Biopython code that builds the backbone (N, CA, C, O; Angstrom):
import numpy as np
from Bio.PDB.StructureBuilder import StructureBuilder

atoms = [
    (1, "LYS", "N", (-21.947, -42.361, 1.130)),
    (1, "LYS", "CA", (-20.664, -41.943, 1.654)),
    (1, "LYS", "C", (-20.566, -42.267, 3.148)),
    (1, "LYS", "O", (-19.515, -42.699, 3.621)),
    (2, "LEU", "N", (-21.647, -42.060, 3.884)),
    (2, "LEU", "CA", (-21.645, -42.347, 5.324)),
    (2, "LEU", "C", (-21.316, -43.810, 5.580)),
    (2, "LEU", "O", (-20.475, -44.125, 6.423)),
    (3, "MET", "N", (-21.981, -44.706, 4.849)),
    (3, "MET", "CA", (-21.743, -46.129, 5.075)),
    (3, "MET", "C", (-20.319, -46.510, 4.685)),
    (3, "MET", "O", (-19.713, -47.370, 5.324)),
    (4, "GLU", "N", (-19.787, -45.887, 3.660)),
    (4, "GLU", "CA", (-18.408, -46.154, 3.256)),
    (4, "GLU", "C", (-17.440, -45.776, 4.373)),
    (4, "GLU", "O", (-16.480, -46.501, 4.634)),
    (5, "GLU", "N", (-17.684, -44.651, 5.030)),
    (5, "GLU", "CA", (-16.813, -44.196, 6.110)),
    (5, "GLU", "C", (-16.937, -45.081, 7.356)),
    (5, "GLU", "O", (-15.967, -45.241, 8.097)),
    (6, "ARG", "N", (-18.108, -45.649, 7.588)),
    (6, "ARG", "CA", (-18.334, -46.449, 8.789)),
    (6, "ARG", "C", (-17.964, -47.925, 8.609)),
    (6, "ARG", "O", (-17.751, -48.630, 9.595)),
    (7, "TYR", "N", (-17.888, -48.391, 7.376)),
    (7, "TYR", "CA", (-17.628, -49.795, 7.083)),
    (7, "TYR", "C", (-16.319, -50.240, 7.727)),
    (7, "TYR", "O", (-15.287, -49.600, 7.526)),
    (8, "HIS", "N", (-16.343, -51.302, 8.478)),
    (8, "HIS", "CA", (-15.195, -51.884, 9.195)),
    (8, "HIS", "C", (-14.699, -51.032, 10.356)),
    (8, "HIS", "O", (-13.715, -51.403, 10.996)),
    (9, "ARG", "N", (-15.343, -49.901, 10.653)),
    (9, "ARG", "CA", (-14.831, -49.031, 11.704)),
    (9, "ARG", "C", (-15.793, -48.852, 12.871)),
    (9, "ARG", "O", (-15.361, -48.778, 14.021)),
    (10, "HIS", "N", (-17.086, -48.783, 12.590)),
    (10, "HIS", "CA", (-18.068, -48.469, 13.623)),
    (10, "HIS", "C", (-19.321, -49.317, 13.436)),
    (10, "HIS", "O", (-19.604, -49.802, 12.340)),
    (11, "SER", "N", (-20.058, -49.484, 14.517)),
    (11, "SER", "CA", (-21.362, -50.142, 14.439)),
    (11, "SER", "C", (-22.390, -49.144, 13.927)),
    (11, "SER", "O", (-22.304, -47.949, 14.209)),
    (12, "THR", "N", (-23.355, -49.642, 13.179)),
    (12, "THR", "CA", (-24.414, -48.797, 12.634)),
    (12, "THR", "C", (-25.729, -49.542, 12.771)),
    (12, "THR", "O", (-25.810, -50.730, 12.456)),
    (13, "ILE", "N", (-26.753, -48.855, 13.235)),
    (13, "ILE", "CA", (-28.091, -49.439, 13.331)),
    (13, "ILE", "C", (-28.970, -48.761, 12.286)),
    (13, "ILE", "O", (-29.044, -47.534, 12.219)),
    (14, "ILE", "N", (-29.629, -49.572, 11.478)),
    (14, "ILE", "CA", (-30.554, -49.074, 10.465)),
    (14, "ILE", "C", (-31.908, -49.687, 10.772)),
    (14, "ILE", "O", (-32.022, -50.905, 10.910)),
    (15, "THR", "N", (-32.929, -48.857, 10.879)),
    (15, "THR", "CA", (-34.282, -49.372, 11.094)),
    (15, "THR", "C", (-35.153, -48.960, 9.914)),
    (15, "THR", "O", (-34.992, -47.873, 9.359)),
    (16, "THR", "N", (-36.073, -49.835, 9.540)),
    (16, "THR", "CA", (-36.954, -49.550, 8.417)),
    (16, "THR", "C", (-38.180, -50.448, 8.485)),
    (16, "THR", "O", (-38.154, -51.514, 9.099)),
    (17, "ASN", "N", (-39.227, -50.010, 7.860)),
    (17, "ASN", "CA", (-40.423, -50.834, 7.695)),
    (17, "ASN", "C", (-40.406, -51.546, 6.342)),
    (17, "ASN", "O", (-41.300, -52.339, 6.049)),
    (18, "LEU", "N", (-39.404, -51.271, 5.525)),
    (18, "LEU", "CA", (-39.323, -51.841, 4.187)),
    (18, "LEU", "C", (-38.481, -53.108, 4.182)),
    (18, "LEU", "O", (-37.523, -53.233, 4.945)),
    (19, "SER", "N", (-38.845, -54.041, 3.318)),
    (19, "SER", "CA", (-37.986, -55.202, 3.103)),
    (19, "SER", "C", (-36.824, -54.766, 2.212)),
    (19, "SER", "O", (-36.905, -53.728, 1.554)),
    (20, "TYR", "N", (-35.756, -55.540, 2.184)),
    (20, "TYR", "CA", (-34.605, -55.183, 1.348)),
    (20, "TYR", "C", (-35.010, -55.012, -0.116)),
    (20, "TYR", "O", (-34.472, -54.148, -0.809)),
    (21, "ASP", "N", (-35.945, -55.821, -0.589)),
    (21, "ASP", "CA", (-36.385, -55.748, -1.987)),
    (21, "ASP", "C", (-37.043, -54.418, -2.331)),
    (21, "ASP", "O", (-37.072, -54.035, -3.500)),
    (22, "GLU", "N", (-37.565, -53.712, -1.348)),
    (22, "GLU", "CA", (-38.268, -52.454, -1.589)),
    (22, "GLU", "C", (-37.366, -51.221, -1.540)),
    (22, "GLU", "O", (-37.796, -50.134, -1.928)),
    (23, "TRP", "N", (-36.144, -51.364, -1.078)),
    (23, "TRP", "CA", (-35.253, -50.206, -0.910)),
    (23, "TRP", "C", (-34.949, -49.500, -2.224)),
    (23, "TRP", "O", (-34.958, -48.270, -2.275)),
    (24, "GLY", "N", (-34.681, -50.250, -3.285)),
    (24, "GLY", "CA", (-34.313, -49.657, -4.572)),
    (24, "GLY", "C", (-35.370, -48.725, -5.116)),
    (24, "GLY", "O", (-35.057, -47.614, -5.542)),
    (25, "ASN", "N", (-36.621, -49.161, -5.110)),
    (25, "ASN", "CA", (-37.708, -48.312, -5.599)),
    (25, "ASN", "C", (-37.938, -47.122, -4.689)),
    (25, "ASN", "O", (-38.203, -46.019, -5.167)),
    (26, "PHE", "N", (-37.843, -47.326, -3.394)),
    (26, "PHE", "CA", (-38.089, -46.242, -2.446)),
    (26, "PHE", "C", (-37.019, -45.155, -2.552)),
    (26, "PHE", "O", (-37.339, -43.967, -2.533)),
    (27, "LEU", "N", (-35.763, -45.552, -2.663)),
    (27, "LEU", "CA", (-34.667, -44.582, -2.717)),
    (27, "LEU", "C", (-34.389, -44.084, -4.135)),
    (27, "LEU", "O", (-33.632, -43.130, -4.319)),
    (28, "GLY", "N", (-34.994, -44.719, -5.136)),
    (28, "GLY", "CA", (-34.937, -44.206, -6.495)),
    (28, "GLY", "C", (-33.689, -44.549, -7.297)),
    (28, "GLY", "O", (-33.523, -44.049, -8.410)),
    (29, "ASN", "N", (-32.813, -45.386, -6.763)),
    (29, "ASN", "CA", (-31.617, -45.762, -7.507)),
    (29, "ASN", "C", (-31.278, -47.219, -7.188)),
    (29, "ASN", "O", (-30.414, -47.487, -6.352)),
    (30, "PRO", "N", (-31.951, -48.152, -7.845)),
    (30, "PRO", "CA", (-31.762, -49.567, -7.521)),
    (30, "PRO", "C", (-30.314, -50.048, -7.626)),
    (30, "PRO", "O", (-29.892, -50.888, -6.831)),
    (31, "THR", "N", (-29.556, -49.541, -8.578)),
    (31, "THR", "CA", (-28.163, -49.968, -8.733)),
    (31, "THR", "C", (-27.329, -49.558, -7.531)),
    (31, "THR", "O", (-26.550, -50.356, -7.010)),
    (32, "MET", "N", (-27.491, -48.314, -7.089)),
    (32, "MET", "CA", (-26.758, -47.834, -5.923)),
    (32, "MET", "C", (-27.184, -48.597, -4.670)),
    (32, "MET", "O", (-26.348, -48.944, -3.836)),
    (33, "VAL", "N", (-28.477, -48.854, -4.540)),
    (33, "VAL", "CA", (-28.993, -49.571, -3.372)),
    (33, "VAL", "C", (-28.457, -51.000, -3.344)),
    (33, "VAL", "O", (-28.120, -51.507, -2.274)),
    (34, "ASP", "N", (-28.372, -51.653, -4.497)),
    (34, "ASP", "CA", (-27.804, -53.008, -4.540)),
    (34, "ASP", "C", (-26.364, -53.015, -4.039)),
    (34, "ASP", "O", (-25.972, -53.907, -3.286)),
    (35, "ALA", "N", (-25.578, -52.028, -4.454)),
    (35, "ALA", "CA", (-24.186, -51.936, -3.996)),
    (35, "ALA", "C", (-24.129, -51.668, -2.498)),
    (35, "ALA", "O", (-23.325, -52.271, -1.786)),
    (36, "LEU", "N", (-24.975, -50.770, -2.022)),
    (36, "LEU", "CA", (-25.014, -50.445, -0.593)),
    (36, "LEU", "C", (-25.409, -51.670, 0.227)),
    (36, "LEU", "O", (-24.757, -51.992, 1.220)),
    (37, "LEU", "N", (-26.472, -52.350, -0.186)),
    (37, "LEU", "CA", (-26.933, -53.514, 0.568)),
    (37, "LEU", "C", (-25.920, -54.650, 0.539)),
    (37, "LEU", "O", (-25.792, -55.392, 1.512)),
    (38, "SER", "N", (-25.209, -54.788, -0.555)),
    (38, "SER", "CA", (-24.173, -55.810, -0.623)),
    (38, "SER", "C", (-23.126, -55.579, 0.455)),
    (38, "SER", "O", (-22.666, -56.524, 1.096)),
    (39, "ARG", "N", (-22.759, -54.345, 0.651)),
    (39, "ARG", "CA", (-21.759, -54.011, 1.669)),
    (39, "ARG", "C", (-22.358, -54.085, 3.073)),
    (39, "ARG", "O", (-21.750, -54.660, 3.975)),
    (40, "VAL", "N", (-23.534, -53.515, 3.259)),
    (40, "VAL", "CA", (-24.164, -53.464, 4.586)),
    (40, "VAL", "C", (-24.501, -54.863, 5.087)),
    (40, "VAL", "O", (-24.259, -55.176, 6.253)),
    (41, "ARG", "N", (-25.047, -55.690, 4.239)),
    (41, "ARG", "CA", (-25.501, -57.016, 4.661)),
    (41, "ARG", "C", (-24.353, -57.997, 4.867)),
    (41, "ARG", "O", (-24.560, -59.075, 5.423)),
    (42, "HIS", "N", (-23.163, -57.648, 4.435)),
    (42, "HIS", "CA", (-22.014, -58.539, 4.583)),
    (42, "HIS", "C", (-21.743, -58.865, 6.047)),
    (42, "HIS", "O", (-21.420, -60.008, 6.370)),
    (43, "TYR", "N", (-21.868, -57.896, 6.928)),
    (43, "TYR", "CA", (-21.605, -58.092, 8.355)),
    (43, "TYR", "C", (-22.832, -57.852, 9.228)),
    (43, "TYR", "O", (-22.694, -57.706, 10.442)),
    (44, "CYS", "N", (-24.014, -57.807, 8.651)),
    (44, "CYS", "CA", (-25.179, -57.380, 9.437)),
    (44, "CYS", "C", (-25.891, -58.541, 10.128)),
    (44, "CYS", "O", (-25.733, -59.708, 9.769)),
    (45, "HIS", "N", (-26.661, -58.177, 11.112)),
    (45, "HIS", "CA", (-27.617, -59.062, 11.761)),
    (45, "HIS", "C", (-28.979, -58.448, 11.485)),
    (45, "HIS", "O", (-29.253, -57.330, 11.922)),
    (46, "THR", "N", (-29.832, -59.159, 10.769)),
    (46, "THR", "CA", (-31.162, -58.658, 10.452)),
    (46, "THR", "C", (-32.148, -59.236, 11.451)),
    (46, "THR", "O", (-32.230, -60.451, 11.629)),
    (47, "ILE", "N", (-32.887, -58.365, 12.092)),
    (47, "ILE", "CA", (-33.923, -58.776, 13.041)),
    (47, "ILE", "C", (-35.251, -58.325, 12.457)),
    (47, "ILE", "O", (-35.494, -57.130, 12.284)),
    (48, "ARG", "N", (-36.095, -59.278, 12.161)),
    (48, "ARG", "CA", (-37.401, -58.970, 11.587)),
    (48, "ARG", "C", (-38.456, -59.209, 12.656)),
    (48, "ARG", "O", (-38.517, -60.287, 13.246)),
    (49, "ILE", "N", (-39.275, -58.214, 12.901)),
    (49, "ILE", "CA", (-40.326, -58.315, 13.911)),
    (49, "ILE", "C", (-41.669, -58.240, 13.194)),
    (49, "ILE", "O", (-42.004, -57.222, 12.588)),
    (50, "ASP", "N", (-42.422, -59.309, 13.268)),
    (50, "ASP", "CA", (-43.759, -59.356, 12.672)),
    (50, "ASP", "C", (-44.784, -59.459, 13.788)),
    (50, "ASP", "O", (-44.509, -60.017, 14.850)),
    (51, "GLY", "N", (-45.936, -58.931, 13.544)),
    (51, "GLY", "CA", (-47.003, -59.027, 14.529)),
    (51, "GLY", "C", (-47.843, -57.769, 14.521)),
    (51, "GLY", "O", (-47.605, -56.852, 13.735)),
    (52, "PRO", "N", (-48.818, -57.734, 15.391)),
    (52, "PRO", "CA", (-49.697, -56.565, 15.436)),
    (52, "PRO", "C", (-48.950, -55.339, 15.966)),
    (52, "PRO", "O", (-48.014, -55.451, 16.758)),
    (53, "SER", "N", (-49.388, -54.185, 15.512)),
    (53, "SER", "CA", (-48.809, -52.929, 15.982)),
    (53, "SER", "C", (-49.159, -52.719, 17.444)),
    (53, "SER", "O", (-50.273, -53.019, 17.874)),
    (54, "LEU", "N", (-48.217, -52.211, 18.196)),
    (54, "LEU", "CA", (-48.463, -51.899, 19.600)),
    (54, "LEU", "C", (-48.854, -50.436, 19.792)),
    (54, "LEU", "O", (-49.056, -49.990, 20.921)),
    (55, "ARG", "N", (-48.959, -49.699, 18.708)),
    (55, "ARG", "CA", (-49.383, -48.303, 18.788)),
    (55, "ARG", "C", (-50.864, -48.230, 19.128)),
    (55, "ARG", "O", (-51.651, -49.087, 18.726)),
    (56, "ASP", "N", (-51.222, -47.216, 19.859)),
    (56, "ASP", "CA", (-52.619, -46.995, 20.230)),
    (56, "ASP", "C", (-53.411, -46.637, 18.971)),
    (56, "ASP", "O", (-53.116, -45.624, 18.337)),
    (57, "PRO", "N", (-54.410, -47.441, 18.594)),
    (57, "PRO", "CA", (-55.176, -47.137, 17.383)),
    (57, "PRO", "C", (-55.932, -45.809, 17.475)),
    (57, "PRO", "O", (-56.323, -45.259, 16.446)),
    (58, "GLN", "N", (-56.142, -45.293, 18.667)),
    (58, "GLN", "CA", (-56.828, -44.013, 18.843)),
    (58, "GLN", "C", (-55.855, -42.838, 18.741)),
    (58, "GLN", "O", (-56.273, -41.697, 18.544)),
    (59, "GLY", "N", (-54.529, -43.126, 18.880)),
    (59, "GLY", "CA", (-53.514, -42.117, 19.000)),
    (59, "GLY", "C", (-53.246, -41.322, 17.808)),
    (59, "GLY", "O", (-52.389, -40.438, 17.835)),
]
sb = StructureBuilder()
sb.init_structure("model")
sb.init_model(0)
sb.init_chain("A")
sb.init_seg("    ")
for serial, (resi, resn, name, xyz) in enumerate(atoms, 1):
    if name == "N":
        sb.init_residue(resn, " ", resi, " ")
    sb.init_atom(name, np.array(xyz, "f"), 0.0, 1.0, " ", f" {name:<3s}", serial, name[0])
structure = sb.get_structure()
C-alpha cells in the first residue's frame, strides 16, 4: 500500500542486501513481490555495491 501511494508522487529509497530474485522467498509472497518489483523497477535506479565489508571485523 505504501508503494502504491508513493508511485508517481514521491521519491523512495529502498536498501537491501538481497538481490531482486531473493525478495519473493524472503517476504513469503512471490506473486505480490513480482507485482511490487514490476512497479518499483519501472522508474528505479539500481546501484549495486560489491566488495569487501568496511565494518570492523572485531566490532
